[in-house]
C-alpha positions in Angstrom: -52.1 50.0 -80.2 -48.6 49.0 -78.8 -48.4 47.6 -75.5 -44.9 48.1 -73.1 -43.8 46.1 -70.3 -43.4 48.0 -67.0 -42.3 46.9 -63.1 -43.9 49.2 -60.2 -42.6 47.9 -56.8 -44.1 49.5 -53.7 -42.0 50.7 -50.5 -42.5 52.1 -47.3 -43.4 50.9 -43.5 -45.7 47.7 -42.3 -49.3 48.8 -42.0 -49.2 51.8 -44.0 -51.5 50.5 -46.4 -49.1 48.7 -49.6 -51.1 46.3 -50.1 -54.5 48.0 -49.6 -53.3 50.7 -52.2 -52.7 47.3 -54.8 -55.6 45.6 -53.9 -57.8 49.0 -55.0 -55.9 49.5 -58.2 -56.2 46.0 -59.6 -58.8 44.1 -57.8 -56.3 41.3 -56.5 -54.9 40.6 -53.3 -51.0 40.6 -53.1 -51.3 38.7 -49.9 -50.9 35.0 -50.4 -49.9 33.5 -48.1 -51.9 32.1 -44.9 -49.7 33.5 -42.4 -50.1 37.1 -44.3 -53.9 36.5 -43.7 -53.7 35.4 -40.4 -51.2 38.4 -39.4 -52.5 40.6 -41.4 -49.4 41.7 -42.9 -46.5 41.2 -45.9 -44.6 38.9 -44.9 -43.4 38.0 -48.6 -43.3 39.6 -52.7 -46.6 39.7 -53.4 -48.1 40.4 -57.2 -50.7 42.4 -59.4 -51.3 42.9 -63.3 -52.7 46.6 -63.6 -52.6 47.8 -67.3 -52.2 52.3 -67.8 -53.8 54.1 -71.1 -50.6 55.9 -72.2 -50.6 58.9 -74.7 -49.4 56.4 -77.6 -49.5 52.6 -75.8 -51.4 50.6 -73.2 -48.4 49.8 -69.7 -48.8 46.5 -68.4 -47.7 47.2 -65.5 -46.7 44.3 -62.6 -46.8 45.1 -59.3 -44.4 44.2 -56.8 -45.8 44.4 -53.4 -43.1 44.3 -50.6 -43.0 43.8 -47.3 -43.0 46.6 -44.5 -41.4 45.1 -40.9 -38.0 45.3 -40.2 -37.8 41.4 -39.5 -38.8 41.2 -43.4 -36.7 43.8 -45.2 -34.8 41.4 -46.8 -37.4 40.1 -48.7 -38.5 43.8 -49.8 -34.7 44.0 -51.7 -35.6 41.0 -53.6 -38.8 42.8 -55.5 -37.5 46.0 -56.2 -34.1 45.6 -57.5 -35.3 45.5 -61.1 -38.4 48.3 -60.8 -38.3 50.5 -63.1 -40.4 53.0 -60.9 -41.2 53.0 -57.0 -44.6 53.6 -55.5 -43.5 54.4 -51.6 -46.3 54.5 -49.5 -46.5 56.8 -46.2 -49.3 56.7 -44.0 -51.1 60.0 -42.7 -51.6 59.2 -39.4 -48.4 57.8 -39.0 -46.1 60.2 -40.7 -42.1 59.2 -42.4 -41.1 56.1 -39.8 -37.8 53.9 -40.1 -38.9 51.7 -42.5 -40.1 54.3 -44.8 -36.4 55.6 -44.7 -34.7 52.5 -45.1 -36.7 51.6 -47.9 -35.9 55.1 -49.6 -32.1 54.5 -49.0 -32.5 51.0 -50.7 -33.9 52.4 -53.2 -31.7 54.9 -53.7 -28.9 51.9 -53.6 -30.5 50.3 -56.0 -31.0 53.3 -59.1 -34.7 52.7 -59.4 -35.0 55.4 -61.3 -38.8 57.1 -60.6 -40.6 57.2 -57.5 -44.5 58.3 -56.5 -45.4 58.9 -53.0 -49.0 57.7 -52.1 -49.9 59.3 -49.1 -52.5 57.2 -47.8 -55.2 57.2 -45.5 -56.0 60.6 -45.4 -59.6 60.4 -44.2 -58.4 59.2 -40.8 -59.7 61.2 -37.7 -55.6 61.3 -36.3 -54.6 61.8 -40.0 -52.9 65.1 -40.5 -52.0 64.8 -44.5 -50.6 68.7 -44.8 -47.9 67.9 -42.3 -46.9 64.6 -43.3 -46.6 65.5 -46.6 -44.3 68.8 -46.0 -42.0 66.1 -43.7 -41.9 63.6 -46.6 -40.8 67.0 -48.7 -38.0 67.5 -46.2 -37.3 64.1 -45.7 -36.6 63.3 -49.7 -34.8 66.6 -49.7 -30.8 65.8 -51.1 -32.2 62.2 -52.8 -32.4 61.4 -56.3 -36.2 61.9 -55.2 -37.2 65.7 -54.2 -39.6 66.1 -56.9 -41.2 63.1 -56.6 -45.2 63.6 -57.3 -47.2 63.0 -53.8 -50.7 61.7 -53.5 -53.6 61.8 -51.3 -55.4 58.5 -51.1 -57.9 57.1 -49.0 -59.2 53.4 -50.2 -62.7 54.8 -49.3 -62.3 57.4 -52.3 -61.8 55.3 -55.6 -61.5 59.2 -57.1 -58.0 59.3 -54.9 -56.8 56.3 -56.2 -57.3 56.6 -59.7 -54.6 59.9 -59.7 -52.2 56.7 -58.9 -52.1 55.2 -62.1 -52.7 58.8 -64.0 -49.1 59.8 -62.0 -47.4 56.3 -63.2 -48.0 56.4 -66.8 -46.3 59.6 -66.9 -43.2 58.9 -64.8 -43.2 55.8 -66.6 -42.6 57.5 -70.3 -39.1 58.3 -69.1 -37.7 54.8 -68.1 -35.3 53.6 -70.6 -34.0 50.1 -69.5 -30.0 48.9 -70.3 -29.8 46.4 -73.0 -27.5 42.6 -72.9 -28.6 39.4 -72.6 -31.7 37.8 -71.2 -31.8 38.1 -67.9 -34.4 36.8 -65.1 -34.2 36.6 -60.9 -36.4 33.8 -59.7 -38.2 35.3 -56.9 -40.3 32.4 -56.7 -39.8 28.5 -57.3 -42.6 26.3 -57.2 -44.3 22.3 -58.7 -48.0 22.5 -60.4 -49.1 19.5 -60.9 -49.1 18.1 -64.7 -47.0 20.1 -65.4 -43.7 20.3 -63.4 -41.3 23.2 -62.1 -42.2 26.4 -62.5 -40.4 29.8 -61.6 -40.9 33.6 -61.6 -39.6 36.5 -62.0 -38.9 39.8 -63.8 -37.3 39.6 -67.0 -34.4 42.5 -66.6 -33.1 42.5 -70.6 -33.1 40.6 -73.6 -36.1 38.4 -74.6 -36.9 34.5 -73.2 -38.9 32.3 -75.5 -40.4 28.4 -75.5 -37.9 26.0 -76.3 -34.7 28.9 -75.8 -31.4 27.1 -73.7 -30.7 29.0 -71.2 -28.0 28.4 -67.8 -29.6 28.8 -63.9 -26.5 30.8 -62.6 -24.5 30.6 -60.1 -24.6 26.7 -60.5 -24.0 27.1 -64.6 -26.9 23.9 -64.7 -28.4 24.2 -68.5 -32.3 24.6 -69.0 -34.8 24.5 -71.6 -38.0 26.6 -71.4 -41.0 23.9 -72.2 -43.3 27.2 -71.8 -44.1 31.2 -70.8 -46.5 32.9 -69.6 -46.5 37.4 -68.8 -49.2 38.4 -66.5 -50.9 35.3 -66.3 -51.5 34.8 -70.4 -49.6 32.1 -72.4 -46.7 33.5 -75.0 -44.7 32.7 -77.2 -41.9 34.9 -76.3 -41.6 37.2 -73.4 -40.1 40.7 -73.8 -37.9 43.0 -70.6 -39.6 44.3 -68.2 -42.4 41.8 -68.1 -43.4 39.3 -65.3 -42.7 36.1 -66.8 -43.4 32.6 -65.5 -40.8 29.6 -67.1 -41.8 26.5 -67.1 -38.3 24.2 -66.7 -38.9 20.5 -67.3 -36.3 17.9 -66.0 -35.4 20.6 -63.4 -36.1 19.9 -58.8 -36.5 22.2 -56.6 -34.0 20.9 -53.9 -30.6 20.9 -53.6 -31.3 17.4 -51.8 -32.7 15.8 -54.5 -29.4 15.1 -56.2 -30.6 16.7 -59.4 -30.4 20.1 -61.4 -32.4 22.4 -59.3 -33.2 25.8 -59.1 -34.5 28.4 -56.4 -35.2 32.0 -55.2 -32.2 33.8 -56.1 -30.8 31.9 -58.9 -30.7 33.7 -62.1 -31.7 32.3 -65.9 -29.2 33.8 -68.9 -26.1 33.0 -70.9 -23.5 34.2 -69.1 -21.1 32.9 -66.6 -21.0 33.1 -62.9 -18.1 34.4 -60.8 -16.8 34.8 -57.0 -14.3 37.9 -56.7 -16.1 41.6 -58.1 -14.6 45.6 -58.0 -17.3 47.1 -56.9 -18.1 51.2 -55.7 -19.7 51.5 -52.3 -21.1 54.4 -50.8 -22.7 54.5 -47.1 -25.6 56.8 -46.6 -24.8 59.1 -44.3 -28.6 59.3 -43.3 -29.6 57.6 -40.4 -32.4 54.9 -40.3 -33.1 55.2 -36.6 -30.8 56.8 -33.9 -29.7 53.7 -32.5 -29.4 51.6 -35.7 -26.7 49.3 -36.2 -26.4 50.9 -39.9 -25.5 54.2 -37.9 -21.7 52.5 -38.1 -18.7 52.3 -40.2 -18.3 49.5 -42.6 -15.3 47.6 -41.7 -12.9 46.0 -43.9 -12.6 42.7 -44.0 -16.3 42.6 -42.5 -18.3 38.9 -43.5 -21.0 40.8 -45.0 -24.7 39.5 -46.7 -24.9 40.8 -50.5 -28.3 41.2 -52.1 -28.1 41.4 -55.7 -31.0 40.7 -58.1 -33.3 38.5 -55.8 -29.9 36.9 -54.5 -28.7 36.9 -51.2 -24.7 36.0 -50.7 -22.3 36.1 -48.0 -18.8 38.0 -49.5 -16.0 39.7 -47.4 -15.9 43.7 -48.3 -11.9 44.2 -48.8 -11.3 48.1 -48.9 -7.5 49.3 -50.9 -6.7 51.4 -48.2 -8.6 52.9 -45.4 -9.9 50.7 -42.4 -13.4 51.5 -42.5 -16.2 53.5 -44.7 -18.1 55.7 -42.6 -21.6 56.9 -43.2 -21.7 59.8 -46.2 -18.4 58.2 -47.7 -18.3 56.0 -51.0 -14.5 54.3 -51.7 -13.8 51.6 -54.4 -13.9 48.1 -53.0 -13.5 44.5 -53.6 -16.4 41.8 -52.7 -14.9 38.4 -52.4 -17.9 36.1 -51.8 -17.8 32.6 -49.9 -19.7 30.8 -53.0 -20.2 31.3 -56.9 -22.2 34.3 -58.1 -23.9 36.1 -61.6 -23.8 39.4 -61.9 -22.7 42.2 -65.1 -21.1 45.3 -65.3 -23.0 48.5 -63.7 -25.3 45.7 -61.6 -26.8 47.3 -58.2 -26.8 45.6 -55.1 -27.2 46.4 -51.2 -24.9 45.4 -48.1 -26.4 43.8 -45.4 -25.3 43.0 -41.8 -24.7 39.5 -41.5 -27.7 39.1 -38.8 -30.0 40.9 -41.4 -30.9 43.2 -39.5 -29.9 46.4 -41.3 -28.9 47.9 -44.8 -25.2 48.7 -44.1 -24.4 50.4 -48.0 -25.3 50.1 -51.4 -23.2 49.4 -54.1 -22.8 48.8 -58.1 -20.9 46.7 -59.9 -17.4 47.5 -61.9 -15.6 44.8 -62.9 -17.7 41.7 -62.5 -14.7 39.0 -63.1 -12.1 40.7 -61.0 -8.8 39.4 -59.6 -7.1 39.5 -55.9 -3.7 40.1 -57.3 -4.3 43.1 -59.1 -6.7 44.8 -57.2 -4.5 47.1 -55.1 -2.4 48.2 -58.5 -2.3 51.8 -59.3 -3.3 50.5 -62.5 -6.6 49.1 -61.3 -7.5 51.6 -58.8 -7.0 54.1 -61.6 -9.5 52.1 -64.0 -12.1 51.6 -61.1 -12.3 55.4 -60.6 -13.0 55.6 -64.1 -15.6 53.3 -64.7 -16.8 54.6 -61.4 -18.0 57.7 -63.1 -19.0 56.3 -66.2 -22.6 54.3 -66.9 -21.9 50.9 -68.2 -20.6 50.5 -71.9 -21.0 54.3 -72.4 -18.2 56.5 -74.5 -15.8 56.6 -71.1 -16.3 53.4 -69.8 -15.2 51.7 -73.4 -12.8 53.7 -73.1 -10.9 53.3 -70.0 -11.5 49.4 -70.5 -9.9 49.9 -73.9 -6.8 52.1 -72.4 -5.9 49.1 -69.7 -6.7 45.5 -71.6 -6.5 46.9 -75.5 -9.8 44.8 -76.0 -13.3 44.2 -75.1 -16.3 42.1 -76.4 -18.7 44.6 -78.8 -21.9 45.9 -77.4 -22.7 47.8 -80.8 -24.6 50.8 -78.7 -24.4 54.4 -80.0 -21.3 55.1 -77.7 -19.0 52.3 -79.3 -20.4 53.3 -82.8 -19.1 57.2 -81.7 -15.7 55.6 -80.9 -15.2 53.4 -83.9 -15.5 56.6 -86.2 -12.4 58.2 -83.9 -9.2 56.0 -85.9 -7.8 54.6 -82.6 -11.1 52.1 -82.5 -11.1 49.6 -84.2 -13.4 46.9 -85.3 -12.1 42.9 -85.5 -15.4 40.4 -85.4 -16.6 40.4 -82.4 -14.6 42.5 -80.6 -13.7 46.5 -79.8 -9.9 46.9 -80.3 -7.2 49.7 -79.0 -5.8 50.9 -82.3 -2.4 51.0 -80.7 -2.8 47.9 -78.8 -3.3 46.2 -81.9 -0.4 48.2 -84.1 1.3 46.9 -81.1 0.8 43.2 -80.9 1.1 43.2 -85.2 5.0 44.6 -84.9 5.5 42.0 -82.1 4.4 39.2 -84.2 6.1 40.3 -87.4 9.5 40.7 -85.0 8.5 37.0 -84.0 8.4 35.6 -87.1 11.7 37.3 -88.6 14.0 36.5 -85.5 12.8 33.1 -85.7 13.9 33.0 -89.4 16.9 34.4 -89.1 18.1 32.2 -86.1 17.1 29.0 -88.6 17.6 29.9 -91.8 16.4 26.3 -93.0 12.9 26.7 -91.8 10.8 27.8 -94.8 8.0 29.8 -92.5 7.2 30.0 -89.2 4.9 27.5 -87.9 1.3 28.9 -87.8 0.9 26.3 -84.8 4.0 28.0 -82.6 2.3 31.2 -83.2 -1.1 30.7 -82.5 0.2 29.0 -79.2 2.2 32.1 -78.2 -0.8 34.6 -79.8 -3.1 32.5 -76.9 -0.9 33.7 -73.7 -1.4 37.3 -75.4 -5.1 37.6 -76.9 -8.0 36.9 -75.1 -9.3 33.7 -77.7 -8.4 32.0 -80.8 -10.9 34.4 -82.7 -8.6 37.2 -82.1 -6.0 35.2 -82.4 -7.3 34.2 -86.1 -8.2 37.7 -86.7 -4.4 39.1 -86.1 -3.1 36.3 -88.4 -5.3 37.5 -91.1 -4.0 41.3 -90.5 -0.6 40.0 -90.7 -0.9 38.4 -94.2 -2.7 41.6 -95.2 0.2 43.9 -94.6 3.5 42.3 -93.9 3.5 38.8 -94.7 2.2 35.5 -96.4 0.7 32.0 -95.5 1.4 28.9 -97.0 0.3 25.9 -95.7 0.5 25.7 -92.7 3.8 28.1 -93.0 3.7 31.9 -92.3 6.8 34.1 -93.8 7.5 37.5 -95.0 6.7 37.4 -98.9 10.0 36.5 -100.8 11.2 34.6 -98.0 13.4 30.9 -99.1 14.7 28.6 -96.6 18.4 28.3 -97.0 19.2 24.5 -95.8 23.2 24.7 -94.9 25.1 21.2 -97.1 25.5 19.1 -93.9 21.7 19.2 -93.5 21.1 18.1 -96.8 22.8 15.2 -96.6 20.3 14.0 -93.8 17.3 15.1 -95.8 18.3 12.8 -97.8 19.3 10.1 -96.4 15.8 9.7 -94.6 14.0 10.3 -97.6 16.1 7.5 -98.9 15.1 5.3 -95.9 11.3 6.2 -96.2 10.7 6.1 -99.7 11.9 2.1 -99.0 8.2 1.5 -97.8 6.0 4.2 -97.3 3.9 2.6 -95.2 6.0 1.1 -93.0 8.5 3.8 -91.7 11.4 3.3 -90.0 11.0 4.4 -86.5 12.7 8.1 -85.4 15.6 6.5 -83.9 16.5 4.6 -87.2 15.3 7.8 -88.9 17.6 10.3 -86.9 20.7 8.3 -85.1 22.4 12.0 -85.7 22.5 15.6 -84.6 22.2 16.4 -88.0 19.5 14.4 -89.2 17.4 14.9 -85.9 17.9 18.4 -87.3 16.8 17.3 -91.1 14.0 15.0 -89.4 12.4 18.6 -87.8 13.0 20.4 -90.8 11.0 18.0 -93.1 8.0 18.0 -91.0 8.1 22.1 -90.5 7.8 21.9 -94.5 5.4 19.5 -94.5 7.1 16.9 -96.2 6.5 14.5 -93.6 3.9 14.0 -91.1 4.4 13.5 -87.2 2.2 11.0 -86.0 3.6 10.8 -82.6 6.9 11.2 -80.9 8.4 8.1 -82.6 6.9 7.8 -85.8 6.7 9.4 -89.4 4.8 9.5 -92.6 5.2 10.7 -95.9 2.7 13.6 -96.3 1.5 11.7 -99.3 1.1 8.5 -98.5 -0.3 10.1 -95.2 -2.9 11.2 -96.6 -4.4 8.2 -98.7 -4.2 6.2 -95.5 -6.7 8.4 -94.1 -8.6 8.6 -97.2 -8.4 4.8 -97.6 -9.3 4.7 -93.0 -12.2 7.0 -94.0 -13.4 4.6 -97.0 -13.2 1.8 -94.5 -15.8 3.3 -92.1 -18.3 5.1 -94.6 -18.7 1.3 -96.3 -19.0 -0.5 -92.6 -19.9 2.0 -90.4 -17.5 1.2 -87.8 -13.9 -0.7 -87.9 -11.4 -2.7 -85.7 -7.5 -2.1 -85.6 -7.3 -5.2 -87.3 -9.9 -4.2 -89.8 -7.6 -0.9 -90.8 -4.7 -2.5 -90.5 -5.9 -4.9 -93.0 -7.2 -1.9 -95.5 -4.2 0.3 -95.0 -1.6 -2.9 -95.2 0.4 -1.9 -92.4 1.7 -2.9 -88.9 -0.3 -2.0 -85.0 2.9 0.3 -85.0 1.6 2.8 -88.0 -2.0 2.7 -87.7 -2.5 2.5 -83.6 -0.6 6.5 -83.6 -2.5 7.2 -86.8 -5.8 6.3 -85.8 -5.1 8.2 -82.5 -4.3 11.5 -84.8 -7.3 10.5 -86.5 -9.3 10.9 -83.0 -7.4 13.7 -81.7 -8.5 15.7 -85.3 -12.3 14.8 -84.7 -12.2 12.8 -87.9 -12.8 9.4 -85.9 -13.9 8.4 -82.0 -13.4 5.2 -80.1 -16.6 2.8 -79.1 -15.1 0.5 -77.6 -13.1 -1.9 -79.7 -14.7 0.3 -82.7 -13.8 3.6 -84.3 -16.2 5.3 -86.2 -16.5 8.7 -87.9 -17.8 11.5 -86.3 -19.5 14.2 -88.2 -16.7 16.0 -89.2 -14.9 12.9 -90.9 -18.3 11.7 -92.6 -17.4 15.3 -94.6 -13.8 14.9 -94.7 -12.6 14.9 -98.3 
């Protein structure tokens, strides 16, 4: 039968029986620290595994037990962000308490999608299950969890405990998981004798497998996965939604070691880090307690702690206009972090005060790589407002990004496919593109090429390298620039060698340059492997222009600012170098000069060009072929 992975996190006030309930469900005591045993309260995250039969599958549930004491809310937050459901534990003899409220607010801020309430200790003499159930219903009204089931339990009554997995089974069938590259936030990092560094966490997106290369963010440290376990079993591939342990060789645990390291709050992924993030912030109108600091407004420019994933990062909150965010309000904001962080669009987070004494707000990442200079611009504010009302990578989300930027990386989901059915959106390689934006860039490129050739009729075509340089400032990468050049050739232009021009274009060389070209050709032909210098070839404005023309039409190859070779001779010399280095394995400049029958003045810039082109590499005083050079024809 199919097995599916889920994460369920506990929540609730201290001493309401969260750990006892987990132990009753799994026969595993989640309190693993000696101090937890001594004090009788949960301090850090605990973990257990529960199998739940479903109608058509077996649910492998990773239970994350969180602390309920107000001093350890910072640990609680790290355990619930990736949960598919929360198990809110409320004691029938105590009722709704401050951290019950704070935990529910955090679940709401982090958009944990499902909630089941376990009303515990119903068999105690001073318990009042009916009254407390009524209070719970009242407190959950107005939250996303107003329809949550409430199960009455006692650890002395196994039948009551059995209701919990039954209810969770129906809740978890509703779960849908965000798609994306692999992402595992580290909640524990430790060393095992004979194994080395091990990290654990919840795999939120994608899969991870033995031998896979990953990046430890936010420091950008490369690492390799040597071994994988899920729920205690060795596997080759871990699937999203599972509790995962990874063995990372050659990675230390201490920042002071001077070696690459990993720690709690890091994330294993394949993306890049950032330090400026545009977000939507919400501050709950509900009170944790009458005198809680969380009841105060969140001030503009406040220095706070942002809990995202298992990380805890210091940032300044920037509001666009207002001086504060009051209870019950929502606002676009920018988070300016004091150190790099890792996040993706759509990630949820909580905002806590600097002293970690209270939860102030929560939010969602709208743009994970943002800029301070355009945050308050009307166009950016308009985009952020649109994104704040849309799900990540939905039709509305993609359309809003395309409206501002004109392009975005493909995500290959249903929303994108729906947009591609419209004429105004097109697919180009690994990008999705606004059709009008793309047409505008094509029109610009055609006009730039025509203007250049009209102003300089001696040119047989527009140099492709010049066009690529100009496109680099207008397009996100070389791949998209090449797609644009290809599109131009399919419609209005043609490419010959390294030149691009309209069909039928012919260079019209003025008479005054014809003489200069002939003079240069004559001088070069006298000794093609030992050509004169630039000052000798071009001793007047006309011959300088002629020299540039001969380079533009690829008749001459420019090795450096002062050295030129006939294109055919240059290719012969390159072939000679490749043959020499293939035969000998390496060669000195003396070997190369002898083989080419030329001087150091010619041989040195030629070899520097081959180094730049990736055909050769310098090792000490020797030159060797690169992999590209070994395949050179």
